[in-house]
C-alpha positions as CSV (number, residue, x, y, z in Angstrom):
1,M,-23.6,14.4,28.4
2,N,-22.1,12.8,31.5
3,M,-19.6,10.0,30.8
4,T,-17.1,8.2,32.9
5,N,-13.4,8.1,31.8
6,G,-13.9,4.5,30.6
7,E,-17.0,5.4,28.6
8,Y,-15.3,8.4,27.0
9,G,-12.2,6.3,26.2
10,K,-14.5,3.7,24.4
11,Y,-16.3,6.5,22.5
12,V,-13.0,8.1,21.4
13,K,-11.7,4.7,20.2
14,K,-14.9,4.0,18.3
15,M,-14.9,7.4,16.6
16,S,-11.2,7.6,15.8
17,P,-10.1,6.6,12.3
18,K,-8.1,3.4,12.1
19,S,-4.4,3.9,11.5
20,P,-2.8,1.5,9.0
21,M,0.2,1.1,11.3
22,A,2.1,-1.6,9.2
23,G,1.7,0.4,6.0
24,D,2.8,3.6,7.6
25,V,5.9,1.9,9.1
26,V,6.8,0.4,5.7
27,K,6.3,3.8,3.9
28,A,8.4,5.6,6.6
29,F,11.2,3.0,6.2
30,V,11.2,3.2,2.4
31,I,11.2,7.0,2.2
32,G,13.7,7.4,5.1
33,G,15.9,4.8,3.5
34,M,15.7,6.5,0.1
35,I,16.8,9.8,1.7
36,C,19.7,8.1,3.4
37,S,20.6,6.2,0.2
38,I,20.8,9.6,-1.6
39,G,23.1,10.9,1.1
40,A,25.3,7.8,0.9
41,S,25.5,8.1,-2.9
42,L,26.4,11.8,-2.6
43,Y,29.2,10.8,-0.1
44,K,30.6,8.2,-2.5
45,L,30.3,10.8,-5.4
46,Y,32.3,13.4,-3.4
47,E,34.9,10.7,-2.5
48,A,35.2,9.7,-6.2
49,L,35.7,13.4,-7.1
50,G,38.8,13.4,-4.8
51,A,37.5,14.7,-1.5
52,D,38.8,13.0,1.7
53,E,36.5,11.5,4.3
54,K,36.0,14.6,6.4
55,V,35.3,16.9,3.4
56,S,33.0,14.3,1.8
57,S,31.0,14.1,5.1
58,T,30.7,17.9,5.2
59,L,29.7,18.3,1.6
60,T,27.1,15.5,1.9
61,S,25.6,17.2,5.0
62,M,25.6,20.6,3.3
63,T,24.0,19.1,0.1
64,M,21.3,17.2,2.0
65,I,20.4,20.3,4.1
66,F,20.2,22.3,0.9
67,F,17.9,19.7,-0.7
68,G,15.7,19.6,2.4
69,A,15.4,23.4,2.5
70,F,14.9,23.7,-1.2
71,L,12.2,21.1,-1.4
72,T,10.5,22.7,1.6
73,G,10.7,26.1,-0.1
74,I,9.0,24.8,-3.3
75,G,6.4,22.8,-1.3
76,K,7.5,19.4,-2.3
77,Y,8.9,18.2,1.1
78,D,5.4,18.3,2.5
79,D,4.2,16.1,-0.3
80,L,7.0,13.6,0.5
81,A,6.1,13.8,4.3
82,R,2.5,13.0,3.6
83,I,3.7,9.7,2.1
84,G,6.7,8.9,4.2
85,G,5.6,10.3,7.6
86,A,8.3,9.9,10.2
87,G,10.7,8.6,7.5
88,T,11.2,12.3,6.5
89,L,11.8,13.6,10.0
90,V,14.8,11.5,11.0
91,P,17.4,12.4,8.3
92,I,19.1,15.7,8.2
93,T,16.7,16.9,5.6
94,G,13.9,16.7,8.2
95,F,15.9,19.1,10.4
96,A,16.3,21.5,7.4
97,N,12.5,21.3,6.9
98,A,11.9,22.1,10.5
99,V,13.9,25.3,10.2
100,V,12.7,26.5,6.8
101,A,8.9,25.7,7.2
102,P,8.2,28.1,10.1
103,A,10.4,30.8,8.4
104,L,8.3,30.5,5.2
105,E,5.0,30.6,7.2
106,F,5.9,33.9,8.9
107,K,7.7,35.6,6.0
108,S,4.8,38.0,5.6
109,E,5.6,39.5,9.0
110,G,9.0,40.7,7.8
111,I,12.6,39.4,7.8
112,V,13.4,40.1,11.4
113,T,10.1,39.8,13.3
114,G,8.8,37.1,11.0
115,M,11.3,34.8,9.4
116,A,14.2,35.3,11.7
117,A,12.1,35.2,14.9
118,K,10.1,32.1,13.9
119,M,12.8,30.2,12.1
120,F,13.7,28.1,15.1
121,V,10.3,27.6,16.7
122,I,10.3,23.9,15.9
123,S,13.9,23.1,15.8
124,G,15.0,25.4,18.6
125,P,14.1,23.1,21.4
126,V,15.9,20.3,19.7
127,I,19.1,22.4,19.4
128,V,18.8,23.5,23.0
129,F,18.3,20.1,24.5
130,G,20.8,18.5,22.1
131,V,23.5,21.0,23.1
132,S,22.6,20.7,26.8
133,A,22.7,16.9,26.7
134,S,26.1,17.0,24.9
135,V,27.5,19.4,27.5
136,I,26.2,17.2,30.4
137,Y,27.6,14.1,28.6
138,G,31.0,15.8,28.1
139,I,31.2,16.8,31.8
140,I,30.4,13.3,32.9
141,Y,32.9,11.9,30.4
142,A,35.6,14.3,31.6
143,L,35.0,13.3,35.2
144,I,35.1,9.6,34.5
145,I,38.2,9.6,32.3
């Protein structure tokens, strides 16, 4: 079958399922907002229990990472992601999911060659580029000020 690029583009558009963009955006906003609201509530809880601002922030991050990893481990984070889409990727729980999911997928290959080697397959590039960008930003900042 010979097609031009334009004809192929029309064919792909015709055959592709329609995406309910507005509904997906609303679901992502609601689910992401709920995750962030849980984080904010935890922060206020830790403050009410007597922790200062820095400790409350740290405890909140640790708790949210734990919840993200735990829900991934029992298979519930994927269910949430099917509903919330990108709303589950943005918060810190999405990062925990990106670390734990590949580790679980490769656990049958052993602790070192499976879980440890594959743990950062998804999140590794994010860490590398995030650290690199912060170093470059820091150098630029140091040179300017």
